[in-house]
N, C-alpha and C positions, 0 to 999 in steps of 0.2 A: 504565594501559591498555597494551595491547600495541603500539599505534601511537604511543605517546610522549606522550600528553597528561599534563600535570602534574595532580596531584590535591591537593585541599585537605586538610582534616582528615578526620574520620571520614566514612565513606560514609553518605549520606543517601538514604533511600528516597523515590522520587518519589511525591507524593500526587496522586491523580486524583480529583477531586470526583465524586460520584455525582450525575448530572443527571437528576432525575425528569422524565419526559416529554421526553427529549432528541429533537431533530429529526434524522432520518437522511435521507441522500440516497437516494431511491428509484431503481429500475432505470430508470424513464422519465426522471427528472431527470439521472441520470448519463449516459444515452445522449444526451440533448440537449446536455449539456456537452461530450461527445466530438465530436458533430457540429459544435458551435460552433467548436471549435479547428481542425477539419479543413476543413469545407466551408461554402460560402455561394454565393448566386447571383452576388455581385460577382466571385467567383473565376472564373466561367464566361466572362467577356467576352474575356479574352485568348486562350483556347483556341478561341473561336467563329470566329476568323479562319481556322481550318483546316477548318471545315465537318465533313463526315462523317469525315474522317481523324482528327478529335479523339477519336472513339470508340476508335480503335486506340491513340492515345496514353494515354487514360485506362485502357484495359484493360491495357496494358503497365505503367503506373504502379501499378495495383492489384496485378498479379501479381508484379512485381519488387520493389516497395517496401512498398506498403500492407499486403498480406497477410503478408509476413514480419514486418514490424514489429508488426502486430496480434497474430499468433500468438505471437510471442516475448514480448510484453508480457503477454499473457494467462497464459502458463505461469509467468512470473516472479512475477506478482501472485498467482497461485494457490498458489505454493509459499512465497513470502516476503512475507506480507501484513501485516507490521508497518509502522509509519510510515516514510516516506522516499522511496517511489517508486524512481526510477532511482538515487538515491543509495544506497539499500539494496541494490538488485540488483547494481550494479557493485561496491559495497563487499564484498558476499558473494563475488563471483566473482574480482575482481582486487585489491581493497584500497581503503582509505579515501582515499588521495591522488587516484587517478583518479575515485573516487566524488564527491569534492568538486569536482573539475574539471568533471565532467559537469553537476552541478546549478548551478554558477556559470555555465557556458556557456548553459544553458537560460534562466536569469534574465537574462543579459546580452543575448542575441539578442532576447528578448521586449521588453526595454526599448528597444533600438535600433529595432526594426521599427515599434513603435507611435509612437515619437518622429518617425521619418521620415515616417510616413503622415499626421501632423496637417496639414502644410502643403498637401498635395495634396487632402486631404479638404475643406479649407476652401473650395476653388474650386467645390464643388458646392452651395453654399448657395442658389443661385438656383432649384434644383429643388424647394425647399420652397414655391414660389409657383406659381400656375397659368399664368404667362407663360413658356411653354416656350422661345420664341425668345430672350427676354431671358436666360433661364437658360443657354442654349447660348453666347450671346455673352459672358456673364460668365465662364463656365468657360474660354473661350478667352483672354479678356483680363480677369482679375480685378482688382478695386480694393479698397482698404481691407483687404488680406489680413491685416495684422498684427492689426487689431481683431477680425476674424472668427476668426483663429487663437487669440487670447486667450479668446474666448467658448467655442470648442471645448475648450480646455484647462480652463476653468472647469467645463464639463460633465464632463470626465474626472475632475476632482478630487472632484466630487459622487459620481460612480460609485465612486471609490476609497473614499470615506467609507462608502458602503453596503456595499462588499465587506468592509470591516473588521468589519462586524456579524455575520459568520459565515455558516455553512451555512443557518441559518434564513432569512436574507435573500437571499443571492446564488443559492442553488439555485433558488428560484421565479423570480427574475429571469432566470436562464439558460434555464430550462425554457420559460417563456412567451415570452421574448424570441426564441428560435429558432422557436417555433411561429408567432408573429405576424410576425416579420421574414423568415422563410425558407420554412416549409412552406405557410402560407396563400398567399403570393404565388406559389409554385411551383404549387400546385394550381389557382390562378386562371388562370395563363397557360397551363396545360395545357388547361383547358376552353376558354379563348378561342382557343387555337391551332387547335382543331378547328373553331370558328366561322370563324376566319380562312381556313382551307383550304376550308371549305364554301362560302365566298363567292367562291371562284375565284381567290384571290390566289396568286401563284407561291411556291414554296419556293426561296428565294434561293440556298442553297448547291448546289442541283441545276442551276442555270443555268451553272455554271462547271465544266469538266472537272477543274480543279485541286482543287476542294473537294468534288466529287461522287464521291469515291472513298475507300475504307477504307485504301488504301495511301498513306502520306504521301509527298509529293513531296520528293525529296532536294535540299536546297539548301545542302549543305555543313555547316559547323559550326553554322549557325543552326538546322538541323533537330535536331542533337544538343542544342543549348541548349534548344529547346522541349521535347524529350523529358525532359531533366533537370528543367525547370521543372514539368512535369506530375507527374513522379515525386514531387517534394518538396512539391507542393501537398497531399499526403496526410500530411505530417509533423505530429506532435503528438498522435497517438492515445494515447500513453502518459502525457500530461501530468497527467491527472486522477487518477492513482494517488496524488497528494498527499493526496487526501481519503479514502483507503482505510479509515481508522478511523471515518469518518462513514457508512459503507455497512453495511447489514445483510447478514450472510452474505457477506462480500467474496470468499471463495474461489470462490463460484459466480456471484455477481452481477457482479463486475468482468469476468471473461472473457466472460460472456454479453453485457454491454453493448458490449464491443469488437466482437464479431461483428455485432450489430445495427447499430452505428454504421458499420461498414464498408459494409454493404448500403445504408444510407440515404445515406451520402456519395457512393457511386457513382451512385445515382439522381439526386441533386442535380447532380452534375457532368455526367453524360451528358445527361439530359433538358434541363436548363437550357441547356447549351451548344448543343445541337441546335436548340432553339426560337429562341434568339438568332440563330444562323446562318441559320435559315430565314426570319426576319422582316426582319433588317437586311442590306442589300447589303454584300458583302465590302469594297468601297471606302469605305463609310461607317462602318465599325466604329471606335470610339474608346474607349479604356480608361476615360475619365472618365465618359461619359454614355450609352454604348450601351445599358446596361441600362434606363435611363429611356426611351430611344427605343423599346425593345421594349415596355415597359408602355404607352407612348402609342399606338403602332401597333395593338396588340391591343385596347386600350380603345376605339379609334375604331371597331372592328367592331361594337360595341354602343352607339355614340353617346356615349361618355364618354372622349374623348381625355385629359382631365385625370386619368385613373386613375393616371397615373404619380405624381402628387403624393401620393395616398393611400398608395401603396407606398413612397414616399420616407420618409414619417412612420412607416410600419410597419417600414421597414428600420432605424429607430433601435433597434427591439427587438433585431435581430441585432447591431447595434453595441454595445449595452449588454451583451448576453450575451457577446460576444467579448472586450470589454475586461475585464469582471468576472472571467471565467474565466482570462484571461491574467495578471491582477493577483493572483488568489488562488492559482492552481496553483503556479507557480514560486516565489513568495514563501513559501508555506507549506512547500514542500519545503526551500528554502534556510534558512528559519527553524528548522525542526526540526533540521536538521543544525547550524545555527549555535549553538543552545542546548546542544547536546551537546559544544561546545568548539571549533567551527570558525570562529566569528565573534566580533568584539569584543563586549563586553557591552552597549554602547549600542545594538546592533542586535538584541538578543535578547529584547525585550519580547514578551509575549503578553497580549492584553487579555482581558476577561471572556468574550468569544465564542470564545476559543482561537485568535485570528488574530494574526499578527505585524504589527500595525498600523504600527509604526515602520518596519519594512522595506518594507512596501507603499507608504507615503508616500515613502520614500527612492527606491523604484523609479519612482514617478510623477514625482518631482522630476527624476530622470535623463531620463525621457521629455520633460519640459518643456524642459530644457536642450538636448537634441538637436533638438527642434522649432525652437527659436530659432536654433541653429547652422545648421540646414538652410536656414532662411529668410534668414539674413543673409550666408551665404557667397556670393561673386560667382560662383565656378565650382562651383555646387552639384551639377550633374550628375556631374562627375568624382568628387567626394567621395562621393556616394551610391553610385556604381558600385563604388568601391574598398571602402567599408565593407560594402556588401551582399555582395560576393563573399567578403570575409574572414569575415563571419558565416556564409555558406553553408558554407564549409570547416569552421568550428568546429562548426556544427550537424550536419554529416555525420559529423564525428569523434565527436560525441556518440552517434550511432547505431552507429558501428563499435564503440565501447566496449561498448554494450549487447549487441550480437551476440557479441562475444568473451566477455563475462561469462556469457552464456547457455550457450555451448558449454563453458566451464570448469566451470560448475555441474553440467552433465551428467556430468562425470567426477569432480569433487571432492566433490559431494554427490548421488550417484546415487540413494540411497534416500530422500531427503527427500520426503515426500508432497506432491504437487501436485494440485490439484483439476482442472486442465486440463493436458493434455500434448500437445505438438505431435505429430501423427500420424507414424507410421513409425519410431519408436524413435530410436536415435542416427543412423541413416542419414537419416531424415527431418529430424532436427534439423540435421545438417550441410548438407543441401540448402537448408532454409529460411534458416538463418543465413548460408550461403555466398552465396545469391542476394541477400539483403539487404545483406550487406557489399560485394559487388561493385557493387550499385547506388549505395551510399554513396560508395565510392571513385571511381566514375564521376563523381559530382557534384563531388567534390573536384578531380579532374583538369580537368573542364570549367570550374570556377570559375577555374582558373589560366590558361585560354586567353584571350588579350586579345580583347575585342569589337571590332567594326568601327570604332566611333567613338572608340577609345582614343587615336588620334593627336591629335585635336582637344581632347579633354577631359583626358587624363592625360599623354600623351607617347608615347615608344616602348614597344614591347611589353616590353622588358627592364625599363624603369622601372615599368610596370604590375605585372609579376610580383614584382619586388623589394618594392614597397610592400605588395602583398597578403601576402607572406610575413612582412614585418616586422610588419604589423598583427596577423596570426595569432599570431606568436611573442609579441608584446607582451601580448595577452589571456591566452594560456596562462601567461606568466610571472607576471602579476598573480594568477591563480587559484592557481598553485603557491606563489607567495609568501605568500598569505594562509594556505594550508594549513600550510606549514612554520613560519610565525610562530605559528600556533595551537599547535604542538607545544611552543613555548617559553613559552607563557603559560597561566595558569590561567583559561581562559575558560569552563569547564564550569559550567552551571547545574545544581545538584543536583536541582532539581525538573523538569528537562526530561522529555519523554515519549517520547524515542527509545530503543527497546530496543537492547541490545548486538547486534553481529553474532553469528551462530550460532557461527562459528569462535572467537570470543573466549570464549563461554560454554563451549565444548568444550576450552578450554585451549591453543589454538594461537596462535602469535605472528603468523601471517599466514594468508590463505586456503590451505587444503591439503586433502588427501584424507581424508575420513571415511566411515564406513560406516553411521553412525547413521540410523535411520528415524524419529526423534522429530520431530514437526512443529515448525516454527520458532516458532509462537506459544506452544507448550507450553514450549519451551526458554526463551523470554523471560518466562514466567509467574513472578511473584514476584521477578524480578531488579531490582537497582538500575539506573537509567537509564545510557545510553551516556556514557562519560567517567568513570565511577566504577568502583572495583574490582568484579569479578564476585562476586556474593553466593553463588552455588552453581554449582560447575562440574559439567558433565555429561561422561560419557565419550564420545569421538568414535566409539566402536564400539557405542554404546547401541542396543538393539533392544527394542521394546515390541510388545505385541499391540494393534494399532490397532482391532480389533473391540471391545475393552473401553473404548475412548475415544469418547465421544459426538461425532458429527460427522465421523468418519473411517472410511474403508472400506479394507480391504486391497487393494493394487493388484496387478493382473495375476493375481489368484487365488492368489497366494503366501501361505504361512502365516507369521505373525509370531510371534516368541518374545520372552520377556523376556531382556534382556541382563544383563551383569554388569559391575560396576566392577572395578578392579584387585584389590580384596580378595576377589573371588569371592563376594561377598554378593549375593543376588538383589535386583533393583531393582523396587520396586512400580510398577505402571503409572501414569503421571501422568494427570491429568484434563484436561478442556477448559480453555481459557484463562480462561473466566469464573470458575473456581474458584481462589481464591488463598488463601495463608496456611494456617491450620489446617484450613479446609474442604477445600482441595485435598489436603493430606497425609492427612487422615482418610478422605476419599472414596477415595483410592488404596489405603489399607490395608484398607478394607472389601472391596475386590475381590481382595486378595492377602494373606490371613492363613494362615500355615502350620498344619497340623493339630496338635492338642495333643500327640499322641504324639511327633511329630517334635521339637517344642519341648522336651518332657520329657527327650529323650535328650541334650540339650546342657547341659553344666554351666555354668549362668549364675546370677548372684545372684538372690535372691528378689525378686519384684516388690513395689513399693509399692502394694498393691492398693487401699488407701483413696484414694490420690491419683488412681489411674485412675478409680475410681468417681466421685470428686468432679468430675473434668474431664468425664466422660461425662454425668453428671447436669446439669452446668452447660450443656453444649452442647444437651442435650435440652430443657432449659427455654427456652434462647434460640430454638431452632428451633420449639418448640411442636408437635413432630411425632413424639413417641415413641408409636407405635401400640400399642394394647392387645393382649394375647395373643388376645383373642377376635376381633380384626379390626375392632373398632369404631373410629370416627374418633378421633384423638387429642384429649385435652382440652387446650385452650390457655387459659392464664390471661392475659386481656387487661386491662390497667389502664384504668380509666375516665379519659377526658380531661375537663378542666374546660371550662366554656363559653368562657373566655378563650383557652385553647389551641386549641379548635376554630375560633374566629373568626380566630385568627392563623395557622392552618395554611395553607400554600401548596399549592393544588391542582395536580396534574400537568396538563400540556397534553394528555396522552393517558392517561386513567384506565385504559383497558383494558390498555395496554402496561405501566403502572406496576403494575397488579394482577398481570399475568403475571410481571413481574420479581420481585415480592414472593413469588409462589408458587414460582418457581424457586429463590429464595434459601432459602425454608423447606425445600424438598426437599434442597438441598445440605447444610443444617444437619442434617437428619434423617439423611442418609448419614454425616455426620461422627459423629453420636451413635452410630449403629449400629456404625461402625468401632471407636470407643473401647470400646463394650460388648463387641464380639467380642474385642478385645484383653484386656479384663478377664477374660472367660471363659477365654481361653487361659492367662492368668496363674494363674487359680484351678486350672485343670487341671494346670499345672506344679507348683504348690504341693502339690496332692493326690498327684501322682505321686511327689514327693520323700518325703512322709510314708509312703506305702505302701512305697516302697523301703526306708526305714529300718526299718519294722516287719518287712519280710521278712527283712532282715539279722539283726535281733534274734531272730526266730523260728528262723532257721537256726542261729545260735550256740547257742540253747537246746537245739535238737535234737541238736547235736553233743555238748553236755555230757551230755545224757541217755544217750547210748550210750558215754560215757567217752572221747570223742576230745579233749575239752578239760577241763583241771582246773577244779574248782569254786572259783575264787578269789573275791575280794571283788567284783570287777567283774561276774562271772557272776551272783553272788547279787543284786547290785543290779539286773541286767537281768531276773531271774527273773520279777517281776510282769508285765513286758511280754510275756514269752514265754508265760506262763500264760494271758493274755487277749489273743490276737492281734487280736481285733476291737474291743478297747477304744479309745477316742479317743486320738489322739496329739497331744501339744502341738505347736503350729506351730513350724517351724524358723526360726531367725534367721540373719542374715548373719554374726554373730560366730563366730569359730572357737573350738571347745572345746579345752582343754589336753589334750595326749596323756597317756593313763593308763598306768601301768606294766604291762607284760606284754601289752598289746593291740596295740601298733604302730598300724597304720592300719585295723584291722578295723572300727572304729566309723564309717568314712566310707561314704557311699552310693556304690555302684558307678556307673561311667559308663553302664552299660546295665542298667537295672532288670530288663528282661525276662529276661536270663541268670540272675539271682538266683532 
């Protein structure tokens, strides 16, 4: 490979089992997964302290970070929709080293953040009971924390086990978990809030001039810290690109899900925050249990103050969805990259559900260790602050790399089709990526600014900054170290499912400028997986007519043309990614067969017509779709199954989808058969043209002899019967060259242009 992986023996083609009745992630499920990563009612508590001005913070966060991130992720997913997510996007734009760094950072920050949260989450166990006062007292002075934390970790391990069962299990968990744990509670408190106001209760944030304004009060660096915190509460919208191959029509579904998720996240953030700020007095807001206080106060308006307990149990749904999504997304992306040669083999397993179960358990083991470290350290506050700020810097670097890759791809692969394009052309792209990059850099700079409590928890500001930089460099060194070690080891799994980068397929050593308009999924069609030598190179200047390829439309109203390889031979238009092997090639030829006259003008060897017919008939029989000339339905010979075979047959989960897939396969085979038949017809036309040319030459020589221009030698007499009967059948020509006869020179050869004869 171009980036230095060692290869084993012969290249092996990745085998992908055909899964009848496969479960796909629907638009609704994908949207809920995105919302799970980004938003939740528990996230609203911290911002509720700022009352009405929180709306301004959320609006700024949405415009300066959430919108750029979502738009850029939508375009990248719409143009490069093979497995890998941000690993693929950054690898296409910048290169594999930074691509691996990105995916490792995402996996690392997810592991750390969940591990840190276990200890504090354990303190809220009392709210699962109807005794609210005891629950508050327990949260303030918890006991038996170690036992409770172990129980929570056991719950996490069960969820991890379920996540390893694949899309069929975790997609419904996420979808219904967000519905039960977030949207139903949000809808309920909206209704109860109107009851609360109708009963004459005051709106708390309106009682204080500092919180009853859209303009945030300037409080120095703490104001900027809050702004950065709000900005990056929107982070993670790109995470579920890991499951892009489990999405139907990902080119359209994924960008649409991002847009819908952005709207829903804003609703959750703004509405939830304002309701909390309206119900709970500013001085009573507490990060641990203010949300439960809101449920209790609103529930009391209809006589059920214990409503909070119901929503605590419902909130488990959101917890389940959040953990499962964060275990599946980063681990799947890292696992896909790992199996293509970037991780040691012991972390490369993929279970029957297609999940990297060993890597997921390894991640949860890391969460468990971090949870115990946080619990046991004497100066835990300082440790958490340092690590959290280092993680913030690394996570913002992750997004800086994504924005850089996005801009580079605008210039290095300008013609690559994208189902969604950031509005405004290159100017719009620069504005969107520039704003997002500036917001990310702002977060990095702010993370390096020592907080007020640094003296008591860490030491001097210099010590704080030094430790943050060392921790950041250490994590980067680990990720780069793994990457460079992978270049010296043969870690590639020949059966991995990661497609090569487009620039590798197009013969480049690193990402560079190409003018090709061939979609990335078509370039990847039929290739060996990443880490193995490229099976079929494409020209970096390839152009195809996208109107002839199902699922693609010409962009900008421009006309597309067929491109040429270096040998100036026309390239047949490729077909959609679903067609592979002989079917794709045959289907392409069916749309691009040169006329017989043009073929006849080129001196090529005689075709093996019987072979062509045999192949065409074999494909026709396999497809069962060779239509009769009269237009009647094709006759398909279906072998009868035995009773035992019928009983043992595995029925698909979705018969309609399976039938549709079978029908599409039959159509593809029919196209292949038609293509081979057209090729056979062209070969027959070529053979016929050759014979007619030879007959014309013989007739011309005979006419010359008749008028005395050529001596009547033995060769002329031998040719006389042919000249006398120009319409008589001519024996088929063969590839064998005839010996040159005395006195004739090259007169017996067919001219290069029969028409001139």
